[in-house]
N, C-alpha and C positions, 0 to 999 in steps of 0.2 A: 504493500500500500504506500503510495507516494505521500510524503509529508507536505502539508500546505505551506506555501512560502509566506513568511512573515511580511506584513505590509510595512511600507516605508515609515508611516506614522508610528506604528507600534514599535519599530526599532528605536526611534528617537525618544519615545516615552520610556521604553525599557532601560535605555542607557542613561536616562536622566537629562538628556539634552533639552527636552521640552516637557511641559506638563500636559495632562489630559485636556485642560481648559484651552491651552494654546492650540492643541491639535484640533479640537472642535472648531475653534475660530478659523484656523487655516483651512479646514475642510470646507467650511461655508464659503470662505473667500475664493477658494479654488473652483468651487462649483459655480459661483457667480461669474467669474472671469473665464470659465472654461479652460482652466490652467492646471497643469499637473501639480500634485501636492508638494513634491520636493522643491520645485522652483518657486512655488508660492511661499514656502517656509524661508527660502533664501531671500526673496523679495521683502518679506516681513522683518528680516534682520535677526531672526531667532536661530537660524542655522547658517553655517558658513558653507561656501562652495566645497571646501575640503571635507567637511563633515558629511555633506550630501554624497560626495564621491565614495567615501568610505562606507556609508550606509547602503548604497546601491550595490557595491561589491559584496557586502555581507548578505544582502537580501538574495542575490542571485548566485552567490558562491564563486564569484569571479575574482581574479587577481587585479591589482591596480598597477598602472604604469604612470610614472611622473616624468615631467620635463622631456617630452618627446622630441622637442627641437634640438636637444643636445646630441642626438644619435644620427647616424648616417643610414640612409635607406636606398637600396638599389632601384634603378629606374624601372626594371621589369616588375618589381613588387608594387611600386606606385601606380604603374599602368593598369593594374587589375581594377582599380576604381578611378573613374574620371574625377576631375576637380569639381565638376558640378554636383555629382552624387555625394562626394566627400563633404562639401560645404552644406548641401541641402539637408543631409541626415547626420552631420557631424560624426563622420567615420574616418578612420585613418588606418591604412594597411601597414602593419609593423614588420612582418616577415612571413615567408612561406617555407615550410619544411615538408617536403614531399607533397602529400595531398592535403595538408593542413595550412590554413591561412589564419594567422594571428591578427585579429582586427580590434583596434581600439575604438570604443564607442562611449558616448556620453549618456545615451538612453538605451538601455538593454531591453526595454519593453517593445521597441519597434522591431518586431521579429519578421515582418513581411519583407523588408528590404534586405535583411540578413539572409533570408531563404533565397531571394532572387539572386544575390551575389554568389551564394554557394552553388546554385543550380547553373547559372550562366558560365561559371568558371570551373566547374567540376571539382570543387574543393569542399572540405569540411571546415566550418568556421570555428575558431577558438576565440571566444569573446574575452576582451580585456577592458576594464573600466578606466576611463581617463576623464578629467574635467573638461567642460566645454572650452574654457580658455586655452587649455593645453592643446586640444585638438585644433582649434582655430589657428593658434600660433604655428602649429606644425603644417597645416594646410597652406597658410600664407607663405611659409618659408620654402616648402618643398614643391608646391604646385605653382605658386605665383612669384617666387624669388624674392620675397620680402621677409626680412628677419626681425623686424620691429615696427612699431607704429611711431617712430621718432618724427616722421614727416606729417603727422596728423594735425599739428598746430595750425589753426586758422584755415582748416579745410571745410568747405561747404559742399554738400552733395545736393544737386538739383535733379528732381524727378519730374520731367516735363516732356510730353510727346510732341509739343509744338516747337520746331527748330527755331522759329523766329522769336518767340517769347523767351526761349532758353538762351539764345544768343544775347538778347538784351540784358537779361539778368546776369549772365556770365560776365559781360563786359563791365557792368557796373561794379560787381563784386571784385573782379580782378583788378580794376583800377583803384580799389580801396585796400588792396594788399591781401586778399583772400586767395587761397588755392581752390579752384573750382573743379568739381567732378560732375559728369553728366550721365544720367540714366534716362533711357527713353520710355521706360514703363516701370510699374511698381515692382515686378519680380526682379528686374535688373537692379533696381534701387536697393531692394532688400539684400541681395547678394553683395552689392558694393558696400553697403553699410557694414556688413560683417567683415568683409575683407579690408576695407580702408579705415574704418573707425573714424568717420568725420565728426567734427565738433557740432555742426548744425546741419539739418536736412530741411530743404524746401521742397514740398510736393504739391503737384497739381491735384485738384480734387478728382477730376475725371481723366483716366488714362486706360489704355489697353491692359489686359490681364488684371493685376492688382490696381484698384483705384487708391486714392489717397487715404481713405479710411481703413482699407484692408492693409495697406502698407504700415500704417501706425499700429494696428493690432499686432501685426507680425513682429515689428520692432519691440513692442512692449512685452512680447512673449519670451524674449531672450534677455537673460541677465546682462549680456555684453552690450546690448544696444538700447535697453529700456530707458536709460537716462539721457539719451541724445535728444536735445530740443528739436521738435518738428514743427515747422511753420506751414500752414495750409494755404495754398494759392488757389483762388477760385474766381470765376467770371461773375458770380453773384456776390453782391455786397450787402445783402439784407441783414438786419439785426438778428433775425432768427437763425440764419446760417452761421453767423458769427458765434452766437450763443451755443449752438449745437457743436461747433468745432471745439470750443473750450470744454464743454461737457465730456466730449469724447477723449480729451487729454492732449489736444494740440497745444503747443507752447504759445503760438500766436496765429494770427489770421490776416491775410492780405488779399485785397481784391485786384484783379487785373483790369486795365494795364497798371503795372507797378510804377509808382513814383520813386525816383532815384533816392531822394532823401529818406523816404519811408523805408525802402528796402535796406539801405545801409544801417539805419537806426535800429530797425527791428532785428536784423541779423546780428548787429553788435550786442544788443541786449541778450539775445539767445546765447551768443558766444560767452558772454560774461557769466550767465547762469550755468553754462556747462563747466566753465573753469571753477566756479564756486563749488559745484557738485564734485568735481574731481579732487579738489583740495580737501573736501570733507572725508574722502575715502583714501 
């Protein structure tokens, strides 16, 4: 008879990390936000990323790997998983020994993608737990050739499918000393936010694939991107739209066409908020 796996909340209560009351509050919050309990506890500040990694390893009986970026990985192993799949599911191939592929993962509950990788490559997956930050760092280094986020300062990501509007915003911000990155839709913007760690994101409300609201939800679902200030850009300037944007969690709201002074002022305010948040952590 197979023993039932202990739930993540039970692990934290049992080892004294949180109380039963905190667990109940976290469960309610996770349900409201459609968020996994572990990351909800991290967002609440009652559990650290390291504690969550250790609890997941204990829950599933997997080993933990730390500081993936300090190791060297052959290209044929990295080629087993594309950069897109690695970033989308936060996976990193560590090594292949015969028919076994050692795979670092942040979320061992996502079994469907693991089964697909095993079937497509004719391998047996040996799961290993790693933190999200460690996996993202390894992906950026070995798939994208970036070993740090040292160049993130004063970086603004623009998610806008109109090349004309995007060019205007880019020119204004570049002339004010910002490094500007461009994404043509919400999905591309989400990937770039993880890879580049911008200080501020400006997103159009309506875009192909992810719209601005879904982009914000995706950013808020990740511990690594949830504190980036996001400014909503929209053709509508009604007070109801503005009120709804703030309720959803946008840092600020701007109507198109964008005024030069307004753009620079509001991006500057968002940038200062990001810097304040970073200093606190």
